[in-house]
N, C-alpha and C positions, 0 to 999 in steps of 0.2 A: 556528420549532424550529431545537434546535444540530443539528450535527451529529453529535454521539452517539445524540441522541432519535433523527435519519432513520437512523444502524445500529442501533438497540433494533427499530426500525417496520420495518427491513427485513428480520432478522434474524424478525418476529413472523410476518412472511407468506411468509418461504421456510419454516420451521414450518407452517405451516398447508398450506402448496401441496404438502407432501412428507406432512403426516399426512391430508392428503385424498386424495391417488391409495395408498394403504397399501402396500402387500408389501414393505417393511422401506424403505422408500424414505427418501433420508437426503437433506440441506439442509446444503447450504455457508451459516459463520459469517463479513457482514460484518466487516472486521476494518479501520477506520477507518487505524492503523496504517500499515499497504500503501502509501498512497496518498499522493501530494505534495500539500500545505498550501496549494500557491500564495500569491501577491502582491496584495495591494488595486491597490499602484500601483505593477506590477513594470518592469523597467527590463534590455532585453535588448542582449546582446552589439550593435554597433555595425554587424557582419558578418553578423550574423542571417537574413540573405534571400542569403547569399554562402556556402554553406556549402560547406567546404576539401573539397580532393580529393589524395588522395594517388596518383599515376599517374607515377612517376619514368622516363624512357626505358633504351629497353633498353642503352645504354652506361652508365648509374646501377647498372648490376644486378652481382649476384656470381654465381660458377657455380664451381664447383671439382669435379673428376673425381674417382670414387674411387680409391685405390690398387689398381695392378694388383692387387699381395701377397692385398688383402684382396678381390678379386673372385673367388677360386678360389670353389670349391663346397663344399671343406671348412670357409673360415673364414663361410662363410654359413650352412650349416648350425648354425654354432657362436654366433651373434648371433641364429639363430633361437631355438638355445635359449635362452639369456642372457633373452630378447626372454619367452619362454611362460613360463618361473623364475617370472620379475617378481620380486616385491617377496618379502624373508623375513616382513614384517608386515604381509603383506595380509589385507584383513576377509575371512573365509567368511560370503557372501550368501546366503542361501535364497529361496524365491521369496516366501514370506510378507513375511517382513521385505522385498523389493526391493518391493514391491505397497505397505508398508506407506508407505514411504518416499515413493514416489512420487502417493500421494494428499498430502503435503506438500511437496513441491516441486518434480513437474513440471510445465513450463511448458505442455505440452498441458492438463492439469487443473486450473492451475489458470486458464484462456482461459475453459473451459467454465465456472466456477463462476461467475464473472465475468459472463458471458452468461446465468446462471441471475438474479445480481445486480441486471440491468442491468433486467431487466423487472420484477423486483420495485419496484426505486427508479420505472420509467415509470406501475405503479401508483398510485404512493406520488403522482406526480404529477399525476395519474387524478383518483383519491379526493382527492386536496387542490380540485380546482377546483370539487367538490360541497360544501365544508364553508365554513360563515361564513366570509367572509373581511372581514377588516377594513381599512378605510387611513385613512392621513390627511395631508391635503396641505396645509400653507401656504402664503402667496402673500403677497410682501411688493413693493408697487409704489410710486412715486412717479407722481402724474400734475403736473402743468405745462399751466396757463391762464392767457393773457394775455386781460385786460378795461381798457378804455377807458385804454389806458397801463399798466395795473397786471399784472405778471406776479406768480402767485399758482401756490404748491405744495401739494401733498392730499397726506398719505401714507395709503395704505391696504392695510390688514391685512386679511388671508381665510385662514379655517382651519375644512376640511371634515373630518367625522369621519364615515365609512361602513362600513357592515357590508351586505356583500352576500349572498344564497344564490338557486343555480341550483336550479330545478323539478324534480322529476323528470318530469313530463311535460313540459315544456319551457318557456322564457323565467327569468324570474328576478324576485326581489324581493329591494329594497334601503333602509336604511333611512339618512338620516342626517342630524348635527347641524352646523347653518351658523354661523357666529360672523361678522359684516362688519361692524370697527371704521376710523373714519375719523377723522381729523386733522388740522389746517391745522398747515401749517410757520409759516405766517406769522401772528406773535401778533395782530397788527391785526385779523385777522378770528378771529371765531367759529364756530362751528358744526360742533364735534366730534362723531360717533354713532356710535355701537356700537347691535348688532341682531343678534339671533339668530333662526334656522329650525328645526324641526324636520320633513324632508321625510319622509314614506313614497311607494314608487314601484314599479310592480307593472308589468311586460309580458309578456303573455301572447298564443304562438300557437296561434291556433284551427286553421289547418290544415296548412300546411306546416310542420314544426320540432314537432307534437303529438302527446302520447302516446309509447309507447314507444321509438320514434326517437328521440327525444331523449336517450334512456339508453346507445344505442348505443353512444358511445363507451367510458363505464366499463366496461359487458357484454367488450366486446372484452377489454380490459385484463385486468380479470378471467380471461378466459380463458384469455389470450395465458401470465400466470403457471402454469396450471395445464401449458399445451403448454411451460416452460419447464422445470415436474419431471419431466413425462416425457421431455423431452430430455436430459436430466440424468443421469436414471435410466439411460436407453436408452445414454450416451454412459459410466458406469460400469462398464455391464456389456461393451459391447463394448469399455472401454477394460484390463478386468480379462481377457479374452480373450485380446483381443491380444498382452497383458504375458506372460501364460500360453504363447501361442504361443513368444514371442521366448526365454524362458527355459525351455523344452523345445528346442529349437535350438540355444542352446548348449548344456542337457546331451547332444545330439546330438551336437554338434560335439567335445566331449572323449571321449566315448565313440571316434566315427569317429578322431582324434591314438589316443587308445589303443591301438584296432584297428594303425591303421600304424605305433605304433612296434613293438607284436608284429610285426609283417612285415617291417619292418624288423629286427630281432631275429633272426628265421625268416631271413629272407633273407643276413643276411648271417653264420649258422650253413651256406646248403646255399652259401655263396662260400668259407668255410673248408673246408670237407668238400670240396668238387669241387677245390678248389685241390691240397688235400692228393691226391687219385688223381689227378691231371694229373703233381703232381709224381712218384707213386709208377708213373705209368707205365701204369694202371687207366684212363683213360679219355682221351679227345680232348683236346689244351688249348680247342677250341673249347665248349666244356661250360663251361668258367671262365671263357672271356668273358660265356656266354650269363647265368652267376650272375651277375655284375659287373653285368651290365647290369641285370639285373633287381631288384638292393640298389639301384642309380643311383635307379631310376626309384622305387622307395619312397622313396626320401630326399627326393626332389622334391614324392612327395606328401605328405609328410609335411611337409613345409615348407611346404607352399600349404594345409591344411588349420592348419595354426597361425595365417598370416597371417590366413586369412578368418574364425577364428576371436577372436583381437585384434578386426579387424574389429568383427565383432558386437556384442564385448563390449563396444567402443568407443560403437557405436549405442546398445546397451540402456543403459549410461549416462546418456548426453545425452538420452535419454526417459524414464529415472526421476527426474530433474534433479542428477543425483550428474555436479561435475566430472569431467571428460574425465581426469586425470591422477590420480583416487582410485586405490587402490589394492585391488585386489575379487578376490575367487577366489567364483567358483559353485561352490555346492555340488550333487553330482550325483545330484538325487534326481528319480526322475518322479511323475508322480501316481501314483494306480493306482486311476480312479475305478471301481468294477464295470457290467458294460455292463448297459444297459437295457433292457428289452423296448422292443419301439417297432411300430406301429400306426401305416402311414400316415393312411390318414383320421382318424382319432384325431389325430395329430400335426398336420396340417392345421387340423383343427376348434381344438386348443390355441393355435397362434400367430393365430387369426384371432379369437382370443378374448381372448389375453393379450398378445398385441405393442406397446407403447405409440407406435409409432411410426404401428402403421395404427390407433390410436384415435384420434392424434392427428388423422391424412387424417378421418376420419369427420369428427370434431367441424369442420376448417377447413369442409367441405363445408355443415356448417349454417349457417359462418358467410356464406359467400357467399350462403346462403341470403335471412340477412337482410339482406345488403347488397343484395342486389334491390329487396327493401319497402323500404328504408332512397330507395335510388334512383327509385323511383316512387312513395313521398311526395313527393320535389321537384320532381312534375313539377304539386305544385298550386300557387294563389295564394297569396299570404302577406294572411292575415285576422288583426291584431295586434289585443288588445285593452290599452290600456296604462291605468293609472290612478296620477294621483297629489295624493297630499293633501299641502299645506304649513301648521306650526301655528306662526307666526312670534309675536315677544315686542308686545308694547305699542306700537305703531306712533306715537305721541303725543308721549311721553318720547326725548329725547336717545339716552336710554341703557337699551336694550331690557336690559339684567342677562339675568335665568332669569324673567321676568317673563310669561309665555306667555300673551296671549289666546285664547283659546279660541271668541271670538266671532269673530275674524278670522280663523279657517282657512280654508284653500283647499281648495276639490277640486275635481277635472276628471275625464275620463273618454272614451274618445275610441277609436272603433272604424276602424282603415283598414284597405282592400282593394287588393291588387295585384293589376289583374289576369295570370295566365299567357301573357303576350304573346311573349316569346322562353324558352322552352325547349327550344332545340336543343341546348347543352349538356348541357342536363339528359335531354337523349332521348340522348343519345351514350354519357351514364356509365348511363343505366338499360339497354342494348343493351352494352356492355362487362360490369357486372355477370351481364347474365343468359347471355355467354359466359362467363364466368370460371365462375360456379355449374357452367356444363357439362362445363368441362377438370376441373373439381374432381373431380366425378362422375369423370371418366376414367382420373384420375391414382388416388382411391381403388381405382377397378377395376385397374388396373395393376400396384398397389402389394404389392393381392392376389393375384395372377394370380405377380407375384415373388414372394414371401412364399413362396409356396403353392410354386414349385422350387426355392425355398431350402431348402425345408424336405424335397422329396423328395432333392435330391442331398446333403444331411446325413445324412438315411437311408443312402441309400448308398454312402455314404464311410464310412458304420457297420461296412455291411455288408460291404464292400469293405474292409476295415481290418481285421475280425475275420478275412477268409480267409487273409487277405494275412500278420496273425501265423502263424497256423496251417503257412501254406506256409513262410514263414522258419527257423521253429522247426524244422521236418521239416530244411531243408536245412542248418541250421548243423550240426544232428547227421551231416546225410549229409558233409560237407564233414570235420569233426568224424573222422568213420569211416576216411576218405579217408590225412588226415593220420597217423591208427592205423594204419593196414596201411603206408604207407611207413616210420615210423619203426618199425614191428615185422621191417622186411625194404629197410633201407635200398640193401643192395648190388644188389638189382632195379628200384631207379628211374633217372632218370636224372634229370643235374640240372633239365631240361624238363618230365618230372615234378617233380619237389618244389617246382620252385619256381610252379609253376602249383596246386599245392594248397594250398600258403599264399596265394596271390591267390585261388585259391577261399574262402579260410577268412575272411580279410579283404572279401571280399564280401559272404560268408554272413551274419558278424556286423552288420558295416553296415546290411544290411539287414533284420535283426531288430530293432539300436536303433530304426530307422526305424519300422518297423512298431510296437513298442511309440510311441513317440511319437503317430504318427497315429493311434491308436485310441484313445486321450486326450485330443487334439486334436477328434477326431472325438465324442468323448462330451460336451466341450464345448461343440461346434458345433450339437451337434443342441439341448441343454437351451437355448443360444440361439437358435440361430434357429426355437426354437416357445413363446417365450419365458417360460421357467421357471427360466434363469440370477438367481439373488442375490445380490448381492451386502453385506458387511455396512457399518459403517462405516469397518472398520477395514480394509478393504479385501480379506476372506479371504469365500473364497464360504459363505452357506449351503445344506449341502447337503438339501434335499428329503426325507422320511421313507423310509424303503430303501435312500440310497444312501449306504453307507460305506464312506470316504475313509480310502483306508492311502497310505502311499509307500513305495517302493521306490528302495532306495540302489541309485545310479548304478554306486558302486566295486564292488556284486557285480558288475558284468556288465564294470568294466574293471580286472577283478584282472590287474595285470601279471605276476602269478606260472603263469598259466596258459598 
């Protein structure tokens, strides 16, 4: 079997395993072009056993201090502005594009795919062990023999072609065609010979290793592929949720930056107005200092938010597989999933029924139960039936050719029993298997309890997010009313009143944006915790009937004209 056929067989196993678990599960595709070809006769670098290390001394390093003129607040703020502006030709990226790209380039996703592939290959290896296995062995040897002062040499050629097959109830059978040829290298001596044999052989255990236990390695390999399919699908759902959380976090940061920019503008306006009032003698000078101080605080917070956003954007790019130096802009779009009707008891029942990780743990407990039976079977004595039948060529001729002599065939059957006098290791393995079975049952119960806690937390988070959203909407309305009242009668408000109103409005807007993000994450989290999140091959979420997904443009929330 060539590598191309191996890839085709692997892809077939992956498709079958994905179809077996249903639920729109996706199977990766084995692509042989990704992997190193290797060499039949490799030659490695002479220093392969001593990899080089780059670790210079301290006096070989360089350090250059920032120019003092560049270290003032104004120049730093300008540099932040330039960094945030980014490249003029930066690509606008939305969430669907991000996750589609991640499915092709994310190292994290590729690692999960390859773990699935390796499990499929392991199954192919095990299944190959149960197929008819042909072998051909050729041996050439020279035998030198001294006799009565004369040294003679003989060339012996032996070729054996064998096909062997493991039996599903234990043991194996084989058929061999053996050709043996001898030629005297001393021309003065005659006696060249050639013969052939057909050998049929069977070895069958009747106690230890007999029955279904013989198939256990194949059964386990096939079950492992089902587990791998479930694990990969679970990973895809977790990956979608985590990327959605990362993306919504970036959108939230963009909104916070926009709110901070508006705060800087409003604080600057308060500062300019207060300075004018001080110049006109209508207010105390410390009021201007208070306004200046608030503007500086707002600038510092804006710079901190901008740097935090850049860091999170770089991490997001790395996670989806984009080069860190790639210039992209996040499309500030919030998901708008409808809030589901939730019932705690029903949600826990759905999690127990649908979650693939719990199904794996339940089936793995069955695996440990079978291993107890296998370990118990290993305590038996060895009772083995061996049968051999040999059909030779005509022994009366020097060259047998292919003329088999049916009357000269040889049949032998033996029954061998080995008493189980020493089974200490097997006893220990049985006890170990029994303990592992009990552990697996407890792990399953603990996992179910933890899943129930996760579901309860997801439901509570959803309820809390709905309450927080309602509160923060009223909070923003109150902050806007406070700002409007000050704007309507500016002479009645002090600089402190105006700066506190600006800060309160920014905090309210930030908390509202956070509440909108939180409710969308809570909805997705509830779908994930109950095992109801489904992800299409292109990375998009497949909404269940009744979930109409819309989008809310973040630009409406961060309109700087307000």
